C-alpha positions as a Markdown table, in Angstrom:
| # | Residue | x | y | z |
|---|---|---|---|---|
| 1 | Met | 138.0 | 86.8 | 92.1 |
| 2 | Thr | 138.7 | 90.1 | 93.8 |
| 3 | Thr | 138.6 | 91.9 | 90.5 |
| 4 | Leu | 135.3 | 90.2 | 89.6 |
| 5 | His | 133.7 | 91.3 | 92.9 |
| 6 | Ala | 135.0 | 94.8 | 92.3 |
| 7 | Asp | 133.5 | 95.0 | 88.8 |
| 8 | Thr | 130.2 | 93.7 | 90.2 |
| 9 | Asp | 130.2 | 96.3 | 93.0 |
| 10 | Thr | 131.0 | 99.0 | 90.5 |
| 11 | Arg | 128.1 | 98.0 | 88.2 |
| 12 | Val | 125.7 | 97.9 | 91.1 |
| 13 | Val | 126.8 | 101.4 | 92.3 |
| 14 | Ser | 126.5 | 102.7 | 88.8 |
| 15 | Leu | 123.0 | 101.3 | 88.4 |
| 16 | Leu | 121.9 | 102.7 | 91.8 |
| 17 | Arg | 123.3 | 106.1 | 90.8 |
| 18 | Val | 121.4 | 106.0 | 87.5 |
| 19 | Leu | 118.2 | 105.0 | 89.3 |
| 20 | Trp | 118.6 | 107.8 | 91.8 |
| 21 | Arg | 119.3 | 110.4 | 89.2 |
| 22 | Ser | 116.3 | 109.2 | 87.2 |
| 23 | Phe | 114.0 | 109.6 | 90.2 |
| 24 | Thr | 115.4 | 113.0 | 91.3 |
| 25 | Ala | 115.2 | 114.3 | 87.7 |
| 26 | Gly | 111.5 | 113.5 | 87.5 |
| 27 | Phe | 110.9 | 114.9 | 90.9 |
| 28 | Ala | 112.6 | 118.2 | 90.2 |
| 29 | Leu | 110.8 | 118.5 | 86.8 |
| 30 | Thr | 107.4 | 118.3 | 88.4 |
| 31 | Ser | 108.2 | 120.3 | 91.5 |
| 32 | Ala | 109.4 | 123.2 | 89.5 |
| 33 | Asp | 106.0 | 123.6 | 87.7 |
| 34 | Lys | 104.0 | 125.2 | 90.5 |
| 35 | Val | 101.2 | 126.2 | 88.3 |
| 36 | Ala | 100.6 | 122.6 | 87.1 |
| 37 | Leu | 100.8 | 121.4 | 90.7 |
| 38 | Ala | 98.2 | 123.9 | 91.8 |
| 39 | Ala | 95.9 | 122.9 | 88.8 |
| 40 | Arg | 96.1 | 119.2 | 89.8 |
| 41 | Ala | 95.4 | 120.1 | 93.4 |
| 42 | Leu | 92.3 | 122.1 | 92.4 |
| 43 | Phe | 91.1 | 119.2 | 90.2 |
| 44 | Phe | 91.7 | 116.9 | 93.2 |
| 45 | Val | 89.6 | 119.2 | 95.5 |
| 46 | Val | 86.7 | 119.2 | 93.1 |
| 47 | Val | 86.6 | 115.4 | 92.5 |
| 48 | Thr | 87.2 | 114.6 | 96.2 |
| 49 | Ser | 84.5 | 117.0 | 97.4 |
| 50 | Val | 81.9 | 115.6 | 95.0 |
| 51 | Leu | 82.5 | 112.0 | 95.7 |
| 52 | Ala | 82.7 | 112.6 | 99.5 |
| 53 | Ser | 79.5 | 114.5 | 99.5 |
| 54 | Met | 77.7 | 111.7 | 97.6 |
| 55 | Trp | 79.0 | 109.2 | 100.1 |
| 56 | Arg | 78.0 | 111.4 | 103.1 |
| 57 | Val | 74.4 | 111.5 | 101.8 |
| 58 | Ala | 74.5 | 107.7 | 101.2 |
| 59 | Val | 75.7 | 107.2 | 104.8 |
| 60 | Leu | 72.9 | 109.3 | 106.2 |
| 61 | Val | 70.2 | 107.8 | 104.0 |
| 62 | Asn | 71.4 | 104.3 | 104.7 |
| 63 | Asn | 71.0 | 105.0 | 108.5 |
| 64 | Ser | 67.8 | 107.0 | 108.3 |
| 65 | Gly | 65.6 | 105.9 | 111.1 |
| 66 | Ser | 67.9 | 103.0 | 112.1 |
| 67 | Val | 70.4 | 104.7 | 114.4 |
| 68 | Ser | 69.5 | 104.6 | 118.1 |
| 69 | Gly | 71.3 | 105.3 | 121.3 |
| 70 | Gly | 73.4 | 108.0 | 119.8 |
| 71 | Gly | 75.3 | 105.7 | 117.5 |
| 72 | Glu | 77.2 | 107.3 | 114.6 |
| 73 | Pro | 75.8 | 106.6 | 111.1 |
| 74 | Ser | 78.0 | 104.4 | 108.9 |
| 75 | Val | 78.0 | 102.2 | 105.8 |
| 76 | Ala | 80.0 | 98.9 | 105.9 |
| 77 | Gly | 81.9 | 100.3 | 108.9 |
| 78 | Tyr | 82.7 | 103.6 | 107.4 |
| 79 | Thr | 81.4 | 106.8 | 109.1 |
| 80 | Ala | 80.9 | 110.0 | 107.1 |
| 81 | Val | 84.3 | 111.2 | 108.5 |
| 82 | Ala | 86.0 | 108.0 | 107.7 |
| 83 | Ile | 84.6 | 107.9 | 104.1 |
| 84 | Phe | 85.9 | 111.4 | 103.5 |
| 85 | Trp | 89.4 | 110.4 | 104.5 |
| 86 | Tyr | 89.1 | 107.3 | 102.4 |
| 87 | Ile | 88.1 | 109.2 | 99.3 |
| 88 | Ala | 90.8 | 111.8 | 99.8 |
| 89 | Ala | 93.6 | 109.2 | 100.1 |
| 90 | Ala | 92.2 | 107.0 | 97.3 |
| 91 | Glu | 92.0 | 110.0 | 94.9 |
| 92 | Ala | 95.5 | 111.2 | 95.9 |
| 93 | Ala | 96.8 | 107.8 | 94.9 |
| 94 | Leu | 95.1 | 107.7 | 91.5 |
| 95 | Ile | 94.7 | 111.3 | 90.1 |
| 96 | Pro | 98.5 | 112.0 | 89.9 |
| 97 | Val | 99.1 | 109.0 | 87.6 |
| 98 | Pro | 98.4 | 109.9 | 83.9 |
| 99 | Ser | 95.2 | 108.2 | 82.8 |
| 100 | Asn | 96.9 | 107.3 | 79.4 |
| 101 | Leu | 100.2 | 106.1 | 80.8 |
| 102 | Ile | 99.6 | 102.7 | 79.2 |
| 103 | Glu | 99.3 | 104.3 | 75.8 |
| 104 | Gln | 102.5 | 106.4 | 76.5 |
| 105 | Val | 104.4 | 103.2 | 77.2 |
| 106 | Ala | 103.0 | 101.4 | 74.2 |
| 107 | Lys | 103.6 | 104.1 | 71.7 |
| 108 | Pro | 107.4 | 103.7 | 71.3 |
| 109 | Ile | 106.9 | 100.0 | 71.3 |
| 110 | Ala | 104.4 | 100.1 | 68.5 |
| 111 | Asp | 106.5 | 102.5 | 66.3 |
| 112 | Glu | 109.7 | 100.5 | 67.2 |
| 113 | Ser | 111.6 | 103.5 | 68.6 |
| 114 | Val | 111.9 | 101.4 | 71.8 |
| 115 | Glu | 114.9 | 99.7 | 70.2 |
| 116 | Val | 116.9 | 102.7 | 71.4 |
| 117 | Trp | 116.4 | 101.5 | 74.9 |
| 118 | Phe | 118.0 | 98.2 | 74.2 |
| 119 | Ser | 121.1 | 99.7 | 72.8 |
| 120 | Arg | 122.0 | 101.6 | 75.9 |
| 121 | Pro | 124.7 | 100.4 | 78.4 |
| 122 | Val | 122.2 | 100.4 | 81.3 |
| 123 | Tyr | 118.8 | 98.9 | 80.5 |
| 124 | Ala | 116.4 | 101.9 | 80.5 |
| 125 | Gly | 113.2 | 100.2 | 81.7 |
| 126 | Leu | 113.6 | 100.6 | 85.4 |
| 127 | Pro | 115.2 | 104.1 | 85.2 |
| 128 | Thr | 112.2 | 105.1 | 83.1 |
| 129 | Val | 109.8 | 103.8 | 85.7 |
| 130 | Leu | 111.6 | 105.7 | 88.5 |
| 131 | Phe | 111.6 | 108.8 | 86.4 |
| 132 | Arg | 107.8 | 108.5 | 86.1 |
| 133 | Phe | 107.6 | 107.9 | 89.8 |
| 134 | Gly | 109.6 | 111.0 | 90.5 |
| 135 | Gln | 107.3 | 113.0 | 88.3 |
| 136 | Ile | 104.2 | 111.7 | 90.0 |
| 137 | Leu | 105.3 | 111.7 | 93.7 |
| 138 | Pro | 105.1 | 115.6 | 94.1 |
| 139 | Val | 101.6 | 115.6 | 92.8 |
| 140 | Ser | 100.6 | 112.7 | 95.1 |
| 141 | Leu | 102.1 | 114.5 | 98.1 |
| 142 | Thr | 100.5 | 117.8 | 97.2 |
| 143 | Cys | 97.1 | 116.0 | 96.8 |
| 144 | Ala | 97.6 | 114.2 | 100.1 |
| 145 | Leu | 98.3 | 117.5 | 101.9 |
| 146 | Thr | 95.4 | 119.2 | 100.2 |
| 147 | Gly | 93.1 | 116.3 | 101.0 |
| 148 | Ser | 94.1 | 116.3 | 104.7 |
| 149 | Val | 93.3 | 120.0 | 105.0 |
| 150 | Leu | 90.0 | 119.5 | 103.1 |
| 151 | Ala | 89.0 | 116.5 | 105.2 |
| 152 | Val | 89.7 | 118.3 | 108.5 |
| 153 | Ala | 87.8 | 121.4 | 107.3 |
| 154 | Leu | 84.7 | 119.6 | 105.8 |
| 155 | Ala | 84.5 | 116.4 | 107.8 |
| 156 | Gly | 86.7 | 116.3 | 110.9 |
| 157 | Pro | 90.1 | 115.2 | 112.2 |
| 158 | Pro | 91.5 | 111.8 | 111.1 |
| 159 | Pro | 89.8 | 108.9 | 112.8 |
| 160 | Asn | 93.2 | 107.4 | 113.8 |
| 161 | Leu | 96.6 | 109.1 | 113.7 |
| 162 | Val | 98.5 | 105.8 | 113.6 |
| 163 | Ala | 96.5 | 104.6 | 110.6 |
| 164 | Leu | 97.0 | 108.0 | 108.9 |
| 165 | Thr | 100.8 | 107.7 | 109.4 |
| 166 | Leu | 100.7 | 104.3 | 107.7 |
| 167 | Ala | 98.7 | 105.7 | 104.9 |
| 168 | Leu | 101.6 | 107.9 | 103.7 |
| 169 | Pro | 104.0 | 105.1 | 102.7 |
| 170 | Ala | 101.0 | 103.2 | 101.4 |
| 171 | Leu | 100.2 | 106.2 | 99.2 |
| 172 | Cys | 103.8 | 106.2 | 97.8 |
| 173 | Leu | 103.7 | 102.4 | 97.2 |
| 174 | Ala | 100.3 | 102.7 | 95.5 |
| 175 | Ala | 101.6 | 105.3 | 93.0 |
| 176 | Leu | 104.7 | 103.2 | 92.2 |
| 177 | Leu | 102.7 | 100.0 | 91.9 |
| 178 | Ser | 100.3 | 101.8 | 89.5 |
| 179 | Ile | 103.1 | 102.9 | 87.3 |
| 180 | Val | 104.7 | 99.4 | 87.2 |
| 181 | Met | 101.4 | 97.7 | 86.5 |
| 182 | Gln | 100.7 | 100.1 | 83.6 |
| 183 | Tyr | 104.2 | 99.4 | 82.2 |
| 184 | Ser | 103.3 | 95.7 | 82.3 |
| 185 | Phe | 100.1 | 96.3 | 80.4 |
| 186 | Gly | 101.8 | 98.7 | 78.0 |
| 187 | Gly | 104.4 | 96.0 | 77.2 |
| 188 | Val | 101.7 | 93.9 | 75.6 |
| 189 | Ala | 102.2 | 96.1 | 72.6 |
| 190 | Phe | 105.3 | 94.0 | 71.8 |
| 191 | Trp | 102.8 | 91.3 | 70.7 |
| 192 | Leu | 99.6 | 93.1 | 69.9 |
| 193 | Gly | 100.9 | 96.4 | 68.4 |
| 194 | Asp | 97.9 | 98.7 | 68.9 |
| 195 | Ile | 96.5 | 98.5 | 72.5 |
| 196 | Ser | 94.8 | 101.9 | 72.4 |
| 197 | Gly | 91.8 | 100.7 | 74.3 |
| 198 | Met | 93.6 | 98.8 | 77.1 |
| 199 | Trp | 94.0 | 101.9 | 79.3 |
| 200 | Leu | 90.2 | 102.2 | 79.5 |
| 201 | Val | 89.8 | 98.6 | 80.6 |
| 202 | Tyr | 92.5 | 99.0 | 83.1 |
| 203 | His | 91.1 | 102.2 | 84.7 |
| 204 | Arg | 87.5 | 100.8 | 84.8 |
| 205 | Thr | 88.9 | 97.8 | 86.6 |
| 206 | Val | 90.7 | 100.0 | 89.1 |
| 207 | Phe | 87.5 | 102.1 | 89.6 |
| 208 | Ile | 85.5 | 99.0 | 90.7 |
| 209 | Leu | 87.9 | 96.2 | 91.8 |
| 210 | Gly | 90.5 | 98.7 | 93.1 |
| 211 | Gly | 88.1 | 100.4 | 95.4 |
| 212 | Leu | 88.1 | 103.9 | 94.0 |
| 213 | Ile | 84.4 | 104.5 | 93.6 |
| 214 | Ile | 83.3 | 102.3 | 96.5 |
| 215 | Pro | 85.3 | 100.6 | 99.3 |
| 216 | Leu | 85.7 | 96.9 | 98.8 |
| 217 | Glu | 83.5 | 96.2 | 101.8 |
| 218 | Thr | 80.5 | 97.6 | 100.0 |
| 219 | Leu | 80.9 | 95.2 | 97.0 |
| 220 | Pro | 78.6 | 92.2 | 96.6 |
| 221 | Pro | 79.6 | 89.4 | 99.0 |
| 222 | Trp | 80.8 | 87.2 | 96.1 |
| 223 | Leu | 82.9 | 90.0 | 94.5 |
| 224 | Glu | 84.6 | 91.4 | 97.6 |
| 225 | Pro | 87.0 | 88.5 | 98.1 |
| 226 | Val | 87.8 | 88.4 | 94.4 |
| 227 | Ala | 88.7 | 92.1 | 94.5 |
| 228 | Gly | 90.7 | 91.7 | 97.6 |
| 229 | Ala | 92.8 | 89.0 | 96.0 |
| 230 | Leu | 93.7 | 91.1 | 92.9 |
| 231 | Pro | 96.6 | 93.6 | 92.7 |
| 232 | Phe | 94.3 | 96.5 | 91.8 |
| 233 | Met | 93.3 | 97.0 | 95.4 |
| 234 | Ala | 96.9 | 97.8 | 96.3 |
| 235 | Thr | 96.8 | 100.8 | 94.1 |
| 236 | Val | 93.8 | 102.6 | 95.6 |
| 237 | Tyr | 92.0 | 100.7 | 98.4 |
| 238 | Val | 95.0 | 100.3 | 100.7 |
| 239 | Pro | 95.9 | 104.0 | 101.3 |
| 240 | Gly | 92.1 | 104.8 | 101.5 |
| 241 | Arg | 91.5 | 102.1 | 104.0 |
| 242 | Leu | 94.4 | 103.1 | 106.2 |
| 243 | Ala | 93.5 | 106.9 | 106.0 |
| 244 | Ser | 90.0 | 106.0 | 107.1 |
| 245 | Gly | 91.2 | 105.0 | 110.5 |
| 246 | His | 91.8 | 101.2 | 110.1 |
| 247 | Val | 95.2 | 100.2 | 111.6 |
| 248 | Glu | 96.0 | 97.3 | 109.3 |
| 249 | Pro | 99.8 | 97.3 | 108.6 |
| 250 | Thr | 99.4 | 93.9 | 106.8 |
| 251 | Leu | 97.9 | 95.9 | 103.9 |
| 252 | Ile | 101.3 | 97.5 | 103.3 |
| 253 | Val | 102.8 | 94.0 | 103.2 |
| 254 | Arg | 100.4 | 93.1 | 100.5 |
| 255 | Gln | 101.4 | 96.2 | 98.6 |
| 256 | Leu | 105.1 | 95.1 | 98.8 |
| 257 | Phe | 104.1 | 91.6 | 97.6 |
| 258 | Trp | 102.3 | 92.9 | 94.5 |
| 259 | Leu | 105.0 | 95.4 | 93.8 |
| 260 | Thr | 107.6 | 92.6 | 93.8 |
| 261 | Val | 105.4 | 90.6 | 91.5 |
| 262 | Ala | 104.7 | 93.5 | 89.2 |
| 263 | Leu | 108.4 | 94.4 | 88.9 |
| 264 | Gly | 109.1 | 90.7 | 88.0 |
| 265 | Val | 106.3 | 90.8 | 85.4 |
| 266 | Val | 107.4 | 94.0 | 83.8 |
| 267 | Ala | 111.1 | 92.8 | 83.6 |
| 268 | Leu | 109.9 | 89.6 | 82.0 |
| 269 | Val | 107.6 | 91.3 | 79.5 |
| 270 | Phe | 110.2 | 93.8 | 78.3 |
| 271 | Arg | 113.0 | 91.1 | 78.2 |
| 272 | Arg | 110.8 | 88.9 | 76.0 |
| 273 | Gly | 109.8 | 91.9 | 74.0 |
| 274 | Glu | 113.4 | 92.8 | 73.5 |
| 275 | Glu | 114.1 | 89.2 | 72.2 |
| 276 | Arg | 111.1 | 89.5 | 69.9 |
| 277 | Val | 112.4 | 92.8 | 68.5 |
| 278 | Cys | 115.8 | 91.4 | 68.0 |
| 279 | Arg | 114.5 | 88.4 | 66.1 |
| 280 | Arg | 112.3 | 90.5 | 63.9 |
| 281 | Ser | 115.3 | 92.8 | 63.0 |
| 282 | Leu | 117.5 | 89.9 | 61.9 |
């Protein structure tokens, strides 16, 4: 019995070591490319500035002639300053994740080179996810820092420092969840083969139901609760909502819930996919 426990502990330690090395390898790879980081930050600045300017005009137009007593103009509870911080955090969560990640995951499945994964002593699915997360995290943090400077310079200080503090772990969880969800979608290639158009469907869904283009509070009354109940909101809306000054720590709990579900789904998809590949090769 003691030997069994020792073997189990050794396997767990070995797995954790592999996961940590996968994450740090991805982090070091991206961090070393300063030019690429600067280019992504510049793209982030352009996109964030354009979207925030559009929303700033929308806030002013929406409140034209209707604000009295010195009240600050707002749309669905978001002031011009809050919406700038929302857009900055939402874009920092989405821009670093490759738009074609689903296709990148599906390609080795479609051409059956994924079989190499299943022949390794340590199943490579989770280490690959953490390697991707390590690659993306430096970009997310760079965009977050750039967005904070940009927001202070063009809009004003953060509406709430406590909420902004919560937005940082929410940003990291959002990026990780986005990766895991796209791995789940990419795994559908085990059954469908070519899923080249699925990334477009996924991203359009995130744009609307995830709260990238517009906060969920501005959706039609019948659509808002639907979007709030789906996992897409945890990839974009949550860090944006927190950065905009709303102290709602339960949003991070919802992220953790959806991350747990997504990890379970991706494990199931790839396990069933492995079984399918093995049966086909017999």
